[in-house]
N, C-alpha and C positions, 0 to 999 in steps of 0.2 A: 718640652718636647722638641727634638731636632727636625731641623729642614733637610728633607731627603729630596727635594725637587720635584715629588708627586703631588704635595699639598701645599697651597699658599698659607704662610703663616705671618701675620701684619708684624712690623718691626722687628724681624729677623732676618732680612735679606735686603741688601743695598741695591734694589733694582727699582728705580721709579717708576718705569714704563710698566713691569708686571704688577706693582701694586696699584697702581691707576686703572689699569685693565679691570682687576678683580673687583676694586671698591665700585668702579662706575656701574658695573654691571647690577650688583645689588642696588646702589643707590636710585638706578634708572626705574626699578619696579616699586619703590617706596609707594608712590601715588596709588599703583595699582592695587595692592596689597592692604590698605589702608582698613582696618575694621573686619578683615576678614580672616578666615582660617586657614593657615599656610604650613605646607610641608617643604621642606628644603632638604631635597634627596642628595644624598652624597655631601653632607653639610661640611665635613672638613673639621677645621679646628674651631668653627662656630661662629667666626666673627659675623658672616651674613646674617645668620640667624638671629644674632644678637640685634643687629641693625635693623631687621625686620619686624622684631619683636616690640621696638618702641613705637610702632606705628599699628601693627596687626592685633587681631584679637587675640589669636593663640598661634604659636609656631611649633612644628614638631620639627625637629633635626633629628636624621638618622644618616648612619655611616656605618661600613662594614668592619671599621677598626676600633677594638675595644679602648685601645690607648687614646686615640683620638677623641671618643666619646667621653672618657672619664676626664681628659683636659678641658674640653669644652663645658662640661658640667661644672667643674672647679672655678673655671675662668668667667664663665658669663651665667650670671644667676637673676632670673627673672620669675614673677609669679606666672607669667603666660607663656614662658620657653620650656620646652621638653625636649631632651636628648634621650636617645637610644639606639643600642647597637643592633643594626637590622641591615639585612641586605635589599638591595633595590628588586630583586626578584621576588620577595615576600615582604611587602609591606605591611606593617604591624598596625594597620588603620582599618577601620570599617568600610563598608561599601558607600559611596556617595557622602563622604563627610567631609570633604575638603574643597574650599573655594579655588585657591590658587597652589599648583604645585610649581616649585622652583627647582632647576637642576643645570648648574653653570658647570661646564667641563667636567662632565661625568662620563657621558655616553661613550666617548672614543676610548676610554679605558678597558672597555669590558667587550667579550666575543660577540658575533651575530645573534645567537640564539638567545643570550640574555638580555641582548638590546631589545628584541621583540617582547621577550618576557617583562621587561621594565615597563614597555609602552602599554602593555595589556594591563600591568597593576596601576599605571597611572590612571587610565580610563576608569578603572575599577573605583578607585578612591574618590576620583573627582566627581562634584555635583553635576547635575546635568547642565547648568549655566556657569560651569568652572572654567578655569583659564590654565593652560599648561606653557610655562615658560621655559626654554632648553636652550643653551648655547653650546657650541663645539666649532672646534678650528676648521677653517677650509683649507682642506688637503691641499688644494692646488698652491694656495699662495703661504699655508703655513709650512709644508714639507716639500712638494714638487719644487717650485721655484728657488730655494733658498738651497735645496740638496740636503734637507735637516731630517734626522730621524730622531724623535721622541722615544726613550726606551720604555716608557710607561704607557704608551698608546697602543691599543691592540687592534682597533679598527676605526680609520679616519673615514669622513665623508668628502667627496666633492659636493659641491652646491645643489647640483640637480638631484645627485643621489639623496642628500639629506631632505629636501623637500618632499620627494616620492615617498620617502620612508615614513615621513610623518603623514603624510594624507593616507597611508593605509589605515591610520587610526583616528585622524581627525580631518573631517570634509574641509575646514576653513584653517590655512596656514598662511602667516604674514611672517616675512624674513627681513630682519634689521642686519646691518653690518658694522662691526665695532673693529676699530684700527686708529693709528695715530696719524694726523693730517698735518702738513705745514701751513701755517697761516702767518702772513706778515703783521706785527703789532707795532704801533706806535705808543710808547709809555711816557708819562711824567714822573719825576722823581716824588712828587709830592702827594699824588692820588691814585688811586686803584681803578678809578672810573674808566670803562672803555666804550667805545661807539661801534657797532657793527656797520661798515660801510657796505658791504656787499654780501648778501648770504649765498650759500652753496644751493644751486637749483637742483642739481641732479643728486640723486643717491650714490653714495660710496659704495660700489660692489667689488673692489679690489681689496676690501680690509682682510685682516687675518683672521676674524671670527665671525662665526654668523649667529643670530639670536633669533630663535623661532617663537612667534605667539601662536599658539593653537587653541582651537575650541571647536564646537559643535554649531556656532550661530557667527555670521558675518557682522551682526549688530555687537557682539561682545567683542571681538578683535578691534572694532573702530572706536570702542570705548579706551583702548589701550594703545599709549604711544611712548615709546621707549627712545624715540630721538632725543639725543643729547650730545653735548659737547663739554669738556673740561677746558678752560683756556687758560686759567692761572695756576700758579704751583701752591699758592697758599690754601688749597683746598677751599676757596670760597664756593665751589660747585655745590659741596655739603651744606654751607650755611643756605646757600640759595633753596637748596631741595627742602631744607627744613622749613625755610619762610613760604615754598608754595604750598607744602602741606597745612602750616599754620593758617595761610590766606585761604585754602580750601575750607578749614574750619570757619572761618569768619565768612565766607560766601554759604556756606551750609546754614549758618545760625542764622542769616539774615535772609535766606530763601527761607527757612522755616517760617520766619515771621512774616513774610509776604504770603506764604501759603496760609498761615492763619487768618489774615486778612481776607484772602480769596475765599476761603471757607465760611466766614462770616457772610460775605457778601453771597454766596451760594446758597447758605441757609435762609436768607431773607428771599432769594429767589422761589426756591424750593417751597416755602411756606405760601408764597403768591399762588404758584402752579399746582400744588399738591390736591387742592379739591377737585379742579378739572381733572387732573391725570387719575385721580381715585374713582372719579365718577366713569371716566372711560374703561379703566381697568374692569371696573365692576361689570360695566356692558359686555365688554369682550369677553370676560370670565362665564357671566350667564351665557352667551351663546355657544362658546366652547363647551361647556357644560351640558347644555341641551343637546349639541351635536354627539356628544360623547354618549349621552344615555340613549340617544335615538341607534347609534352604532350598536351598542351593548346590547339593546334590546333585540335588534337584528340577528345579532352575533348567538344570542341566547336561543332565538327560536330555531336558527340553523342546527346550534349544538343540540336542543331539544329533539330535534327530527332524527338527528344521527343517533342518540342515546336511544331513543325508543327504537329505532332500526336495531340498533346492537342489541339492546335489551330482548328484543323479539328473538332475534338469532341465538342469544345466550340461553334463553329459556328453552329453546329447542334441543341446544346442545345439552343442556342439565337434564332435560326430559331422557335424551338418549343414553346418557350416562347412568342415571338412575334406572332406566329399563336394563342396561347392562349389569350393573349392580345387583340387580334382583336377580336377574338369569345366573351371575355368577354365585351368589347367596344359596339359590335354590340347589346349583351343582355341588357346592362344597358341604352342603348338609345332607346329601342324598346318600343312600347305602351303597350306591355305585362307586361314588368317590372315596368312600371308606375303604370300599373292595379294591380300588386302585392303590390307595395308599397302602395297605397290606401286601399286595402284588409287589411294588416297588420295594417294600422293605426285604421280601424273601429274594427278590431278584439281586439287590446289592449284596445279600450274604451269599449266594451262589456265584454270582458274577460281579466280584468287586471292581470298583472304578481304578483303572489303571492297570489292568490285567490284560494279558492276550487272550483270555478266555472270554472278556467281554467284548472284545473288540471282534473276534471271529465270530461270535454268537448275533452281534449287530449286523454283521455284513450277511450271514446266512440268512437273517429275517428280512433284510432290505432286499434280497436276491429273491426270495419266495413272493415278496410284494410286488415287486417290479423286476421282473426278470430280464425284460428287453433291454431297460436302462442299464441295470448290473452288467450284463454279458457283453453289452456294448461297449462298456469301459476297460473289459479285459483284452489288454494285448501286451506284447513283449515290454514294450517301453514302460507302460505304467506297472507291470509285474516287477521290474528289475528296481523302479522308484520305489514301489512299495516294500521289497525285501530291503532294499538300503536302508529306508526309514526304520524298518523293524528292527535291524541289528543296530543301529546308532542313535534313533531318538527314543525318547519318553514315550511309553504307551499312551499315556494321556494325550500327549501332543499329536502323535499320530491318528489317533480317533477322532481329534478336532479337524485334521486335515482332511481325513476321507469322508468325515459329516460335511465340511464345506464343500467338497467336490462334488459328492451326490447332490447335496441342496443346489449346487448351481446348474446342474444338468436338468433341474425341473422344469417342464414349460412355465412360462409366465402366464397369467391371466389378462384377458382383454378387459380395458375399463368400461365400466358399464355407461352406456347412453343415456343420458337423463332428458326425457322429453315432457314438456308442459302440455298437458290434454285436459284443459278447463272444461268442467261441466257448464258452469255460468259465465258467460262471457261479458257479463255486466257487473261482475263482482268487483268491488272498489279496489282499486291499485294506488298506493300512496308511495309515490319514488320520492327520493332525497332531494330536500330543497337547499340549494348552495348557491350563495352570490359568486365564488370564485371557483367554478369546476376545471379540473386540468384537461378534462376529454367531454367534447361535444359529441354526442352520439345522434347522427341524422338519419333516420329511418323514411324514406321515400314510400309513399303510400298510394294506392289506387283499389279502393274497396277491398275486399278479402279481410274483414275485420277480425274474423275469427284467428285467421294466421297472426295479424297484427298482435291481437290480445296475448295469444300465447308466448310471441316473441317478447313483449313488454315484462310479461310475468316472468320469463326466465332471465331477463336482464337483473329485474329487483331480486329474484332468488339467488342468482349465481354470481353477482358482481359485489365484491368486497374489498375494501381497503384501498378504493381510488374514487376520488372526487368526479362525480360525472353528471350531466345534464341531459335529458333526451329530448329533441327536437322532431315532431312528427311533422314531415312534409306532405301534407294532404293535398293531391292533385286533384281536387273536386271529386271526393268519392260521393257515392250515392246510397251505401249501404249503412251499416251502425256506426262506421268510422265518423259521421257527422256528428255522434255524440260523445265523441272520444274526451272532451274537457270535462262532461259529469261523470266519468267513469275513473279517468286517470288523474290525480292530483300531482302538481308540479313539473308538468310537461308542458313544454313551448309547443303550440301548435301554428304552423304557418299554413293557412287556407285564406287566399285572398280573391277567390272569384275567378281565377283563370287558370284553366287545364293546359299545362306546359308540356307535357310528356316528360318520360323520366329523367335525362340527362339536364333540362332546364330547370327541371323541379328541385334537382339536387342543388345545382348553382344558386338557385333562389334561397332556398332553406339554409344553405352555409352561410350566409349573408347574417344571420341571427346566431350565429354560433358564438360562444365568448371564450370558449377553453384554448388551452395550449395546443392541443391536438385535435383534430377533426376527423371523426370516424364514421364512414357510410356503411350502414347494415341494412341488409335486405329485411323486409317484412316478414318473409317466409322462411325465418331461421329460429333457432332455438340455441341461447349461447350455453355453453357447457361451464363448470365451475371455474373460477379464476381466469377466465379467457382475457378479461381486459387487463388485470394486472401483469400477465406474461407479456401483452403487448407493448404496454407502458415501460416495464422493467427494460426490455430489449431496446426500444429506441432511446431510452434515456440514459442507457450506459454507453452508447456509442453515438457521438454526434454527428459520424458520417453518412448515418441511415437517415433517409428523407422519409420513407414510407414503410409500413410493417403490414402484414397480413396473417390471416388464421388458416388452420389446417381446416378443410371444409369435408364432413362426412354426410353420408345419406342417414334417414331415420333406421335404416337396419344394421347401421356400423359401419357398412362398407365405405371405402375412401373414395371423395369426389374430386378432390384436388389436394396436391401437396406443392403447391405453387405451380405456374404454369412456365411453358417453354413458348418460344417464338420462333418458327423456321423461317429460312431466309425469303420464304414465299408468301410470310405474313399469317399462315395458318398457325393453329396453336394447338398446343397437348395441355391438356388437365392432368398434369404429371401424378401417375398412380391410380388413375380412376378405376373404380370396381374392384379394387387391390385391398389387401389388409392394412389398416392403417397404423398398426403396431409395428409394422417392419423397419427394420433399421434405415433403409433409405428415405423414409418419410420423417423421419424423427430428429433430423439435427436442424439446427439454425443454418440458414445458408441464403446466397444471394439468388434472386431468381429473376426470370424476365420480365414477367408480370405476377399480379395476384388478382383471381377473380374479385370483381366489387362487391361480392355477398359480404365481405367484411375486411374493409381495408381502412387503416389509419395512417395520416399524413400530417406533417407539422403545420399547424394553420398558417403561418408565415409564408412557409413554402408553397403552399396551396394559392395564398393571395398573390405570390410572386408569379406563379405560372398561369393565375388568371381562372382557375377551376377546370372543368371539362371542358375540352374544345368542342366548339358548338357545330363544327361540321359533322359531327357524329350524331346530330339530333335525328331521331328522338332518343335512339340508345344502341348500343353494341359497339366495342373496341374502345370506347373511353376509357376503360379501366386500364388497357393496354398502352393506348396513348399516353395516360398520365403518368404510367411507370417510366415510359420514355423520355417524357418531360424531366421527371425527377432526375433520372440519370444524366441527362443533358447538363442538369446544373451541378453535377459534381456529386450527388447522393446517391447512397445505395438504397435498392428495393430488396427487402428482407422478408423470408418466410420465418414464422414462429410455429413451430409443430405444437406447442404446450398450449396453444390459443386455440382450443376446438370448439367449432360451430356446426351444427346439424342444418344443412341447407335442403329444403324440400323444392328442388330444382326443378323449374317449370311453370312453378305456381305465378312467378311475378309476369314472365312474359311467353309462357307455351314453351313448346320445343319444335314446332314446325316452321322452317325457314322459309317457306313458300307463302306465308300466310301471316298476317297481325303484324306485331312490332317486331316479331322475330325474323320478319322478310329484310329488316333493314342490317342483318348480319352480314349478307352479301355485299351490298353495296358500300356499307362502311369498310369493309375489308380492302376495297379497291382505295378508297380514300386515304386508309392508313398506310399502303404501299405506296402511294404517291408522295405522302408526306415525310415517311422515313427510309424511302429507297437506299440511300446511301448507307444508312447504319445497316439496314438488312442484308445488304451485298457483303459488307466487310466485317461486320461483328457477329452474324448469325449463320448456323449450318443448314445444308439442305435438310429437308424434310427427313425425320426419324434417323439421322446419321449423326453419330459421336453423342449419342445420350450422355454417356458418362460424363463429359464435360458441359453439355448443353444444360444439364438438370441442376447445376449450382453455378453456372457460369464461371468455370475454371479454367477456360481454354487458355488463359495466360499465365495460368499459376502451375509450379511444379507439384507433382504429388507424391506424398511420403506416405508409406504404410509403416505403421509402428506396431510392433507385436511383442506381448508381454505374456504373463501367465493368465492374468485377470484383469479386468478394469480396474485402475489403481485406487486401492482403499487409501487415499493420501494421507488419512487421519489415523492410521492404524500401524504402518510400518514403514521405515525409511525409505525401503527400496520402491515402494508405490508412490511416495512423495517425489522422489526424482524423476520417475516417469510421468508423473502428472504435471509436474514443472516444465519437463521438456516439451511435453504436447504442448502446453500453453505457448510457449516459446515459438514453436514451429507454427504456431497460428499467427504468433505476433509478427512473425518473419515473411509473412503473405504465402506459406505453402498451403496447400490444398490436403489435409490431414484426413488420414482413415486409420482406423485402430482395430486390430484382431485381438481378442483376449483368447488364451487357448483353451477356456473352458467354454466360451461362446455363450456365457450366462449373462443375461441382463440384470445385473445388480442395481436396481432403479435408481437409488441415490447417487450412487458413484457414476453410472452410466448418463443421466441426464446431465450432470454436472459437465462433462466433455461434451455433449450434444449442444447445450447451450453457448459452448466456446465454438462451435461450428464444425465438431469433427464428427465424422459418421463412424459409428461404432457397429460392427458387423456382430451381432449376437443371435441367438436362436438356434431351433433345431435344424433350419434349412442351410444355415452356414456351417454348422458343425460336420455336416455331410457333403457340402458343396463348395468348402472355402477353396480348395484346388481350382474348382471351374471356375470360380470367380476370378483368382489370380490368373489364371489361364487367358479367359475372356479380356480382362482388362490389362494384362501384363505389358503390352506396348505403352500404355498410359502412366506406368508407375517408373517414376524416376529414381526414387530412392526407398529403401527398405532399412527401418531401423530395428534391429533384433536386440531383444532384452533376455538375460541369464541364459546360460550354457544350456539348461536342461529343455528349456523351450526353443531356442535358436536351433538347436541340433535337429530338430524334428522338421525345421522349414528351410534351412539354408540350402540344400541341395536341390528342392523342387524350385524355389524362386531363382536360383542360378540357371537353371534348366529353361524355365518359361518366362522370363522377363530380362529386360536388358537394364534393370535397375542396378544402381551402385548400393552394394550392401555394407551397412554399419552396423559393427556388432558392439554391443555395450554390456560388459560382464557383471557389472555392479561390485564385484571383488573376485579374487582369484579364490574360487571354491576348494580346490586342492591345497591352497596355502593355509586357507583356514581350517580344513581338517587336520591338515599335518600338525599345526599348532596344537590344536584341541588333542592330538594323540600324545603330543610331548607332555599334556598335563595330566591325561587319565590314563594313558598306555594301554587304550582299548585298542586290540587289533583288527577289529572291524572298521575304525576310523581310518588307519593306515591303507586298508585295502581300498576303502571308499576314495581316500584322497589320489590313489593312483588311478580309480575309475575316473574321476573327475578332472585329473591332468590329461589324460587322453582325450576326452570330449572338449576340453577347453582349447587344447593345443590343435585339435581339428579345426575347430571354430576359427583360430585366429591365422591357420593357412588359408582357409576359404574365403574369408570376409575381406572386401576391399579396405576397409578402415576399422580399426580397432579401437576403442575408448574403453579407459579405466578411470578411476575416481582419482588417482595418485600417481606419482610416479614410482611408489613403491611398486606396485603393480606392472607399471610400465617397463621399469628396470628387469623385473622377473622375466617379463615376454621377451625383452631385447636380449636377454641371455641365451634365449634358445631360438628366437628369429631376430637376428640383429638387422633385417632389411624389411621387416614389416612395418606398414603404415600406422603406427600406434602413438596415440596421444592420451595424455592425461587431461580430462575435462573436469570442470567444477561439477561435484555430485549433486549440488544444491542452488537454485537460483533464488535470491530473496529481492524481492520489488524495492521500490526507495520509500515507501511509507515509512513515516517517522514512528520509532518506537518509543512510547512515553514510558520513561523508565522510572519506577517507583522509588522513592526515598529510602536511603540505607535505614533509618530508624522504623520505617513501616514494614520491613521485612523480617521474616523470621524462618529458621528452620531450614532442611536440607531436602533437595529434589533428586530424585532418578527417573528418567523418560525412556522408555523403551518396550516395543513390542516383545510378548514371550514366546511368538512363534519362532523367535531366532534364539538359538541355545546359548550364546555366548552372554547374553542378556540374563538368563536364568543363573549361570554360573557366577556372573558379576555381583548379582544382588545377594545371594546366597554367600559369597567369600565376603564381601562388605559387611554385612550383618552379622556373620560368625567373628572376623577378625577383627576390623578397623571400628565398627560403629560402637562396641563397647569402650573403647579407648576414649571416643569423643564425648559419648555420654558421662563418662567419669568426669569430664573437665566442664560440660554443659549439661546438667541433669535434665533440664526442661526441654531439650531439642527433641523435634519430631522429624523423623525421616520419611518422607512421601514418596512411595513407590506407584509411579503412574505408567501404565500400558495395558495393552489389550491382550486377553487370555491367559491371566497368570496361572501357572498349574496349580495344583493343591500344595506343593513345596513352598510355594511364594505366597499363596494366600494365609497359610499357617504361619506366617511371621506376624501376623496383624498382633498388635500390643498398643499399649498406652504411647510408647515411643516410636511405633512404626504404623503407619496408614496406607494399606494397599488399595489402591482405587479401581483398578480395572481399566477398563474403556472409557476414555474421557472423549467428549468434542474438542474441535480446535478453540473455541473460545474458552470451554473450560480449561484447557491447557495453558492457554495465554493467561488465564487469572494465576495459575500455579507459578509459571514464570514471574508473574508479578509481586508474588506474595512471600517467595521463598529468597534465602539469602545466599546459598551456594548451591550449585549443581554439582554432583557427583558423577563421574563415569567409570566406575572401577573395572574395566575390561580387561581379562586374562588372556583372551585370544580372539581371533577375529582376523579380517583383513579388510584393507581399504578404508577410505575417509567414512567417518561415522556420523550418520545423520543427526544422532542427538547432541553431538558435540558442537556441530555447526549451527543446529538450531537455537542453542543455549547461546553460543557467541552472539548470534543475530538478536536474541533478547537482552544482550548486554548484562548478562549476570557472572560473577566470578565461577571458574570451574577449575575443580580439582580431577584429574584422570590420571592414567598409566600411560606408558610409552604406548601400547596397543591403542588406547583410546586416542593418543595425538598422531596416529600413524598417519601419513599422505597429507597433513596439512602443512604448507610453507610455513616457516617462521612461526611454528605453533607456540614457541615460548612466550612469543609476545601477549597472548591473550590465554594462555592455559598455564596452570600451575601442575607440573607433570612429576609423579612419585609412583615407583614401584614397590616400595617397602612399605610393609603395613605400618610401622610405628611412625615413619615419615609422611605416610598418606593422612594419617590421622592428625599429627601435628599440623600440617598444612590447612587442613580443614579449620581445625580450630583457631588457628592463627588469623586466617583471612574471614572466619566469621564476625570477628570483633573489630577489623579493621575497616573503617570507613573511608579513610584515604586510598586504599587499594581499592574499593569499590567505584569511587570517582576516577582512578586512574582507567579502571576497566571500561567504564563508560565512553571514555575518549579513544582508546584503542580499538574496542571492538566495531565500533561504526565504519571507521575507516578499513578496517580488517575486511569486512563483509564486501565493503564495496570495492576493494582492489581484487577480491578474489572469488566472490560468489554473486555477482550482480549479472544480469542479462548481457550489459555490454562484455563484460568478461568472457561469457562463454560465447558469444557471437564471434568475438575475435579469435578464437580457438577454432570453431568449427566451418567458419565463413569459408574456407576453401575447400571444404569437403561436401557442403550444401548450399547450394546457390537457388534461391527463390526464383 
């Protein structure tokens, strides 16, 4: 093997300095590697590996040169020495398998990215207590000072660079320095003995080479000392090193004998102490067991009560279900049911599904049943939309759309008020018994036992899934309340012979609370189902909330209060009093000035910090308002929760006459309140009855944005709705006051409630359907931004908004409809699509001209817009926003089958699935016979449902949780779109779930650097080949895990979105 200058070869170069440098490095580590498993990375000719093999347990030498490895294998042969051709980028050893990794004069020979990969691989193969020893020339001494350039070096390090580089991977790094030093020596001709007269006190830091010892533990590095010197030319250092190692063996042998003797002594000592120790151990064990058994008994008692309560509830549910089953059985077995089935059969024969005959017949029948609703929806706009869909859509899809529209305009029902009217107020009540309640419910009482009993019964029946205790604060009642302990089990009763009055009674009873949250509840109340769960859910999801309160209603169902407003004269409004509690303005989570004390919950720690109700308001009134102000003073929010509903029989507690009784203190305490909070009232509260729009939800310091879309976003059914929903969430997180208008004004309870719980006011119902223009005109000067979605919706609103508000109008088109329909025309040659495309183009261009800011999901649409409107303020914004939650990717081997996701209200999805199943899927099945294609999405039409087979599963609509399950179980996502426009939600979502994707150029459209995370094929055969190839490629799957995570963060995070829109929308 020839010497090229790149690798050192012993005995082949007359350069004593070079030889000493190389040999000294390996000699210095011999004490370190004794009896260890060692990796010599870039071992070269193998001389160093061979030296280490004399002392180590096993040595693995790897090098990228086959010639070098062949030479090493033939020259150095040991049973514990193994050579292998391999790159330092992919070390062929198992994780955590090596004690010491040695790499001398290697890292400067490779590029920067390989240097980092090498260090990552070293960390992988090293054991937790392993050591990494690495050397490299100091660039300043080796290259800069002499002006020397080594042709084999790719990237050298300065000292601080080298140390910083290593510390990215190892927390503990110690540097040594290697070089030749001049020493004066006196020698005798007949002896080699030398005496060191003076040692070097300072480390030599101007040496040519740096050697680093790296580990995860300071103690490991302290056990390593590479400081050595070679003073004689006869290589006595090697002999001394061997002697040191042999002396270490002798010391170890003697230490072993001493250890044996110490063990013998310890055994004797242990025998002496064992009986005493065993007795003490047995005593402590018995005590611990006894305590454990006592705790378990208490735990089982609590569990038994909970299970009994749950069993009681389950039995009730079972009875209800059995009753429903009996009713259903009677219906299905009746002659009427058989008649209905015959009617349906005849109907389907004369009016088949998917025909215009059936559509128009259904419309006629609905008009006869509800002429006012149907005729009210007839206008030029709706007729144009209907006719356009009639020409271009499948009839089944059009029928579904019409049905949805009609259903959405149907009036919603008011929830039933559940009142407890007990016949026997002495019937036993058994409350849950818990040692560690989450909520302590304090009920202050003075007589009125029949109300207290009804309240307690409502708590028992309507409080589920929350651990609570009840504390009855009895202010020395004289009626049946005195017997409460014999009627109600597991309730704390605070009654100590002192009549304190309402406020002091509450403060005193709160001392007995053990819950994380403290809830004050009037005794003249009936709580409604899940009232407490909604309060707890709200306060626990936002640590900035200090106090929450319920919606209060009267027994007849009218609203008593949806949060309170305090004006600057300290007078208050029970907002919404005597109105319909189901109106939108009373049903979104919001900050409020105060919440009536009939049902308020505060963090117990905050209550203690404040010191309870301020005693200046004794005996009662204004204490709840004052508490709210104290909460805000400490940086917390006071928030109204509309889903927590409590019926309050107002006046039972204190009456209603302010001229007599305890109610008379209301006037006096108002003056106390004004005196205490005068500055806050003057600076932060409006004059009486002014600016109610801001006062009702404390939004005076927030910008208001009104978002308009076709309906409340059904975020788990279609991609466009998901986009709208995610941006609504983002606007809330940005601190905006968000209002939402769905063009159909329908309260879709599931989705509407989701927005309201985010703090978004959703305008719904018949009044807003008819009066939304009046609402916009009334509040127009308080609206800062209007965010319009979709062309067919936006065109209805834009002129009116521009006329009656000063709002900045932002238009988000989702995609360019005219571009999508023109592409479909290219496929189908349907002239109706071409006409429809021209109509869309006219509408979309009008909106672009009139809006202040134009958003589309990609630069494909923006470039198209700029062709016609070069000076427009048009931007591409991410279509989807994904949070930072960690997606736990399922292992490759646990995944199988293919997945398509997409709602079938979108025609391109129907075409995509049909094309894939007809043209591509048979080619895949030929290669992978047992593969299954899952088609997941809402509203699949008959032609999609008809694809169902052993290899194809059509699921229809699935929940978000179920969809996530499909993403975790399938191996490849396919998105075979042939037309459409804009960024595709199904593609971005699949990227988020870190799953390989095969799509077309249409599916990848609008995504920056799409080829990083997508396999893009438009040809049928190539599409199928790509799926088959990726399906069995575990390495590609691992690669996708890395790429997709960073791709989502860079392109679809909330930070990315805010960076784009921050100049347009300022909170």
